[in-house]
C-alpha positions in Angstrom: -57.6 7.1 -39.3 -54.3 8.0 -37.6 -51.2 6.1 -38.5 -49.3 5.1 -35.4 -45.8 3.8 -35.6 -44.4 1.3 -33.1 -41.3 3.3 -32.1 -40.5 2.8 -28.5 -39.4 5.9 -26.7 -37.2 5.7 -23.6 -36.6 8.4 -21.0 -33.4 10.3 -20.8 -32.6 8.5 -17.5 -33.0 5.1 -19.1 -30.9 6.1 -22.1 -28.2 7.3 -19.7 -28.4 4.1 -17.8 -28.0 2.0 -20.9 -25.0 4.1 -22.0 -23.4 3.6 -18.6 -23.8 -0.2 -18.8 -22.4 -0.3 -22.3 -19.2 1.5 -21.3 -16.1 -0.6 -20.8 -13.7 2.1 -19.6 -13.9 4.8 -16.9 -11.1 7.3 -16.5 -10.5 10.1 -14.0 -14.0 10.3 -12.8 -16.1 9.5 -9.7 -18.1 6.3 -10.0 -21.0 5.8 -7.6 -20.9 2.0 -7.3 -24.6 1.6 -6.1 -25.9 3.4 -9.2 -23.6 1.4 -11.5 -24.9 -1.8 -9.9 -28.5 -0.8 -10.3 -28.1 0.2 -13.9 -26.6 -3.3 -14.6 -29.4 -5.0 -12.8 -31.9 -3.0 -14.8 -30.2 -4.3 -17.9 -30.5 -7.8 -16.7 -26.8 -8.2 -15.7 -26.3 -9.6 -12.2 -22.6 -8.6 -12.0 -20.5 -5.9 -13.5 -18.1 -7.6 -15.9 -15.2 -6.6 -18.1 -14.8 -2.9 -17.0 -11.5 -1.0 -16.6 -11.4 1.9 -14.1 -8.3 4.1 -14.2 -7.6 6.9 -11.7 -11.2 6.9 -10.6 -12.9 7.5 -7.2 -15.1 4.5 -6.5 -17.7 5.6 -4.0 -20.2 3.7 -1.8 -21.7 2.9 0.5 -21.4 -0.6 -1.0 -19.9 -4.0 -0.5 -18.0 -5.3 -3.5 -17.7 -9.0 -4.0 -14.4 -9.5 -5.9 -14.8 -12.3 -8.4 -12.6 -14.1 -10.9 -10.4 -11.9 -13.1 -10.7 -8.7 -11.0 -7.4 -7.0 -10.2 -6.3 -3.9 -8.3 -3.1 -2.1 -9.3 -1.8 0.7 -7.2 -5.2 1.5 -5.6 -6.0 3.1 -2.3 -8.5 0.7 -0.8 -10.0 3.1 1.7 -9.4 4.7 5.1 -9.8 2.6 8.2 -8.2 2.6 11.7 -7.8 -1.1 11.2 -7.6 -2.1 7.5 -9.3 -5.5 8.3 -12.5 -3.6 8.8 -12.7 -3.1 5.1 -13.0 -6.9 4.6 -16.2 -8.9 5.2 -16.2 -12.7 5.4 -19.3 -14.5 3.9 -21.0 -16.8 6.3 -22.2 -19.2 3.6 -21.7 -20.2 0.0 -23.1 -17.0 -1.4 -23.8 -13.5 -0.3 -26.7 -11.1 -1.0 -26.9 -7.4 -1.3 -23.4 -7.0 -2.8 -22.0 -5.6 -6.0 -20.4 -8.4 -8.0 -17.3 -7.4 -10.0 -15.9 -9.9 -12.5 -13.0 -9.5 -14.9 -12.6 -5.8 -13.9 -9.4 -3.9 -13.6 -8.8 -1.1 -11.1 -5.7 1.0 -11.8 -4.7 3.7 -9.3 -8.2 4.1 -8.1 -9.3 5.4 -4.7 -12.2 3.7 -2.8 -14.5 5.5 -0.4 -17.0 3.7 1.8 -16.5 0.4 0.1 -16.2 -2.9 1.9 -14.8 -6.0 0.1 -15.7 -9.6 0.2 -14.9 -12.7 -1.9 -13.4 -16.1 -1.8 -11.2 -17.0 1.3 -8.1 -16.8 -0.8 -9.0 -13.2 -2.0 -9.7 -12.1 1.6 -6.4 -13.6 2.9 -4.4 -11.9 0.1 -6.2 -8.6 0.6 -5.7 -8.7 4.3 -1.9 -9.2 3.8 -1.8 -6.4 1.3 -3.7 -4.0 3.4 -1.7 -4.7 6.6 1.6 -4.4 4.6 0.5 -1.2 3.0 -0.5 0.3 6.4 3.0 -0.4 7.7 4.3 1.3 4.5 2.7 4.2 2.8 -1.1 3.7 3.1 -3.8 1.1 2.3 -2.8 0.4 -1.3 -3.3 -2.8 -3.2 
């Protein structure tokens, strides 16, 4: 009789995904937001919570819903002829198909192919910031 042990094995891809979800800091690296979101969903987490991104390139295509506790400090929010095109207004009480970011900090990050949505107050503040930055030195928030 062969003795079998109940040790679960996971693939290298799953191990990498779990490690990505467990991370709380990202520094000087490119972060593909759709992959980060999928790995969090695979781990049973509906939003990305409590992460700090410093000097990172945050890449889409994606729409980020900016939730409570998320802040941007010295970031380049993206390139657009009209900065308002980076913002999307929800038509109801909730949105689907977005990447939720809660209690996250973005410090000197650059965003590429990312749209932003959130509460009306966030959208109004971000619109003012983007328009002001465009008049100054670029789309920074």
